[in-house]
N, C-alpha and C positions, 0 to 999 in steps of 0.2 A: 515519148509516145504513150499516152494514157489509155488508148484502145486496147482491150484484151485480144491477143492474137487468136485466131482460129486454129483449129487442129491441123487444117491443111498448110498453114504458114509454118507452124512449129515442126511438122513432118518435113517440110521442104528445107527449112533451115539445118535441121539435124542431118538430113541427107547431104547437103552441101558441106557441112561442118566435118562429117565423117569423111568425105571425098577428100577435102582439104588435109585432114590428118594422114590419110593414106598416101597422098602425094608427097606430103612432107616426110614422111617415113621411107618412101621410094628414094628420094634425093639423098637422105642420110646413108642408105644402103649402097647407093651408086657413087658416094663420095662427091656428090655434086655442092662443092663449098667453094667460098671465096678465098683469096690470099688472106693469111693472118695479118692481124692489125698492124704488126710491126713493119710489114712491108707493103701493106694495103693501103687504100685510101679512105679517108674520112670525108663524107660529103655532108655539108651542113645546108639545108633547104629552109629558106625563109619566105614566108607567105606575107604578101602585102595587103591581104584582104582583113579589113578590120570589122569589129563589132560595132554596131551603130548605137547600141545602148550602154556602152562602155562609159565609165566616169571619165575617161581620157579622150581627147580629141583623135581623129583618124591620124594626124601627123605624128602625135606623141606615140600612138601604138606602133606604127610602123617604125618609127626611129628607135623605139625600144627593141623591137625584134632584131633589127640590123646590128645595134650594138651589143645585143646579147651573143648574136653569132660572132662578132668580131672577138668579143672576149674570150669565148670558148675556143676559137681558132688559135688565138695567141696562147692560151692556157695549155693546150693539148697538142700543139703542132709537133713536139718532140716524139710523141708516142706512136705516130704513123709514118707510113713512107711519104704521105703527102696529105695535105688538107685544102679542099676547095669548098667555096661558100657559092650556093647558087641563089642569087638575088631575087628570084621570083620562084613562086610554086607552080611549076607547068607540069601537068600530069605526064605528057610523054617523056620529059627529062627525067622525073623520078622513075618512071618505067625503066628507062635505059640505064639508070643506076641500079635499080634491083637486078637487072639482067647482066650486069657488068661484073665478071670475076674478079677485077682489081679493086673494086668498092668492098671494103670489109666492114665498115662502120657508117651509120646514117643518123643523123639528128634533124629532126623537123622541129621548126619554131613557128608558132603562130596561134590561131584559133582552131578549135575543134573539139573532139570528144574522145573517149577511149578508143573508139573504133573507126575514127576518121580524122582527116587533116584538110582543113580549108584551102582549096587552090585559088589562085589569083583569078580565074576565069569565073568563078562564082559557083563551081562544083566542089565536089569534095573526093579526096582518095580514101577508099574504104578497104576493109580487111580483105575483102574477096579478090579485088584487083591486086592488092599487095601479095596475096598468096599465089594467084595466077602467073604473076611476073617475076616471082623469085626464082629465077633460073639457077643461080647459085646461092645457097644459103650463106648468109654472112657470119664469119667466124667471130667477129666483133661484137659490138652492141648497136642497138637501135633505140633511140631516145626520143619520146614524144613529148616535147616541151610544150605543152598546151594543157587545157583542163582535161581531165580524166574521168568525166561523169559518165554514167550508162544510161543511154537514151531510149533503149529498146531491148527486147528479150533476146535479140539477136546480135548484141553489141561485142562481138568478139574483138579483143585488144588488137588494134591495127597490124602491129608488126610480128604477130604470133607466128606466121608461117614463113617469114624471110630469115629466120634465125637458126643456125645449127644448134645452139643452146638457149633454149626459151628462157632461161633465167636471167638472159641478158637483155630481156627487153625491160626498159626503164620507162615509167609513166608516173603521174599523178593519180594514182588508182582511186576512183571514186570522189576525187577532190576537184574543186575549182580553184584556180590561181589567179593572183593579182595580174592584169594584162601588162603591166610595166616592170613590177618588182616581184617576180615569183619567189615563193619560199622555197629555198633549195631542200628544206627538210621533207617536202612532200614528195619528192621524186624518188622512187624505190622500185625494186624488181617487182613485175607483175607477177611472176610465178615462182613457187618454192621448188619446182622440179624442172631438169633439163628438157624432158618431153612430156607433153600433156595430151591425154587423150580427149576424146569428144566429151565424156563424162566431166572430166576435170574442168575443162573450159566451161562447160554448162553450169558447174557447181560454182565457179568463180563469178559468173553473170547472176546466178541466183542470190549470192551474197548482197547485190546491190539493187534488187529488183524494186525497192521502194522508189528508186530514183526515176524509174520509168513508169511504174505504176501509180505513184502519187507524187509527180513532178513538184507539187507545191510545197 
């Protein structure tokens, strides 16, 4: 987004962000958390939506995403009470997983940005929807296995308000990755603190403002 946001847009965003922080704090105070990872469920969501300008064909992109999900499931199976792979990125299914106390960890594989995940339908799952439907804060991790660039002044990292410990949000912060062979060294914790204020989140976004003010 190269357009400069108006003061009204900024005020509206900050009001929404503060409200999301407040709701997250309330869930923490009430103990609204998922099962721990060792007895909870890891859900891996795979998007079949492809990037038409990729150097890879649509078939190669999709195959790579599903192979990545299979490899992760095999590698981590023993760490959880169970592992499930969702072979399509459907918004309603993801919402149900966010609301499910038994789901302790989530991994999303496909295309997107730091604040959104491309759904099969052509839409995107964004941070506000994740915050709204995170009935039980995940005690485990959320991994955003997609590009992590910041497209706008309000690009809150997508899984921020779905976690008990926000340090457990993993993404390629500010980076783009190969569609087929992602560089594992680029995946890292988004936050340095377990709980982050609206000011903390705004400061993170501001670090990458050149990505949306001057995307070229």
